C-alpha positions as CSV (number, residue, x, y, z in Angstrom):
1,X,9.1,-7.8,0.8
2,X,6.9,-6.6,-1.8
3,X,6.3,-2.6,-2.0
4,X,3.0,-1.6,-1.2
5,X,2.8,0.8,-4.2
6,X,4.3,-1.0,-7.3
7,X,4.5,-4.7,-6.2
8,X,8.4,-4.8,-6.7
9,X,10.2,-7.4,-5.0
10,X,12.9,-6.2,-2.4
11,X,15.8,-8.1,-0.8
12,X,16.1,-6.8,2.8
13,X,19.9,-7.4,4.0
14,X,19.6,-6.6,7.6
15,X,16.4,-4.1,8.8
16,X,14.4,-1.6,6.9
17,X,15.8,1.9,7.9
18,X,13.4,4.7,8.4
19,X,14.7,6.4,5.3
20,X,15.1,3.4,3.0
21,X,12.8,3.9,-0.1
22,X,11.7,1.3,-2.9
23,X,14.3,1.1,-6.1
24,X,11.3,0.7,-8.5
25,X,8.9,3.4,-7.3
26,X,11.0,5.7,-4.6
27,X,8.2,5.4,-2.0
28,X,9.1,5.1,1.2
29,X,9.6,1.3,2.6
30,X,9.2,2.1,6.4
31,X,5.9,2.6,6.0
32,X,2.5,1.0,7.6
33,X,1.5,-0.4,4.5
34,X,4.4,-2.3,4.4
35,X,4.3,-3.7,8.0
36,X,3.4,-7.0,9.1
37,X,1.4,-5.4,11.7
38,X,-1.0,-3.6,9.7
39,X,-4.5,-4.8,9.2
40,X,-7.4,-2.9,8.1
41,X,-9.8,-4.7,10.6
42,X,-8.0,-3.5,13.7
43,X,-8.0,-0.3,15.9
44,X,-5.6,2.3,14.0
45,X,-5.4,-0.2,11.6
46,X,-2.2,-2.1,13.6
47,X,-2.4,-5.1,15.2
48,X,0.4,-4.1,17.7
49,X,-1.4,-2.7,20.8
50,X,1.3,-0.4,21.9
51,X,2.3,1.6,18.7
52,X,1.3,5.0,18.6
53,X,-1.4,5.9,15.7
54,X,0.0,7.0,12.2
55,X,-2.6,8.6,10.4
56,X,-1.1,8.3,7.0
57,X,-0.2,4.7,6.1
58,X,1.6,5.2,3.3
59,X,4.2,7.6,4.3
60,X,7.6,7.1,6.0
61,X,7.4,6.8,9.8
62,X,9.3,6.3,13.1
63,X,7.3,3.1,14.4
64,X,9.8,0.9,16.4
65,X,7.4,-1.9,16.1
66,X,7.7,-1.9,12.4
67,X,8.3,-5.5,10.7
68,X,8.5,-5.9,6.8
69,X,5.3,-7.4,5.5
70,X,6.1,-11.2,4.0
71,X,6.3,-11.1,0.3
72,X,3.1,-11.6,-1.4
73,X,2.1,-11.9,-5.2
74,X,-0.2,-8.9,-6.2
75,X,-2.6,-9.2,-8.9
76,X,-1.8,-7.2,-11.9
77,X,-4.0,-3.8,-12.1
78,X,-6.1,-3.1,-14.9
79,X,-4.9,-0.6,-17.4
80,X,-6.3,3.0,-17.0
81,X,-8.2,2.7,-20.3
82,X,-10.5,-0.2,-19.5
83,X,-11.6,1.6,-16.0
84,X,-12.4,4.7,-18.0
85,X,-14.3,2.6,-20.6
86,X,-16.0,1.0,-17.7
87,X,-17.3,4.6,-16.3
88,X,-18.3,5.7,-20.1
89,X,-20.6,2.8,-20.3
90,X,-22.3,3.4,-16.7
91,X,-22.7,7.3,-17.7
92,X,-24.5,6.3,-20.9
93,X,-27.0,3.7,-19.1
94,X,-28.0,6.4,-16.5
95,X,-28.0,9.4,-19.2
96,X,-31.2,10.8,-19.7
97,X,-32.5,10.8,-23.2
98,X,-33.7,13.5,-24.9
């Protein structure tokens, strides 16, 4: 599986424990965003109809229906300087002229 936060590859021996964390970023592995049932298009963002609602999808939970999401390659994130540069150009476009 891959971590929802850092995208690091994680090898699972048996199952993901309730308190297991990612070795790369120390985020919880037993979280909705790492689950195969997580889908933003479904009610409560979960394809499992009997699962209890979890409000914070990035936090550890005790859901018994948790299954690790298959490893998927993540696109590299743009560096923060590129985003800041784009915001600056957008702000300059709508700035009032003196």
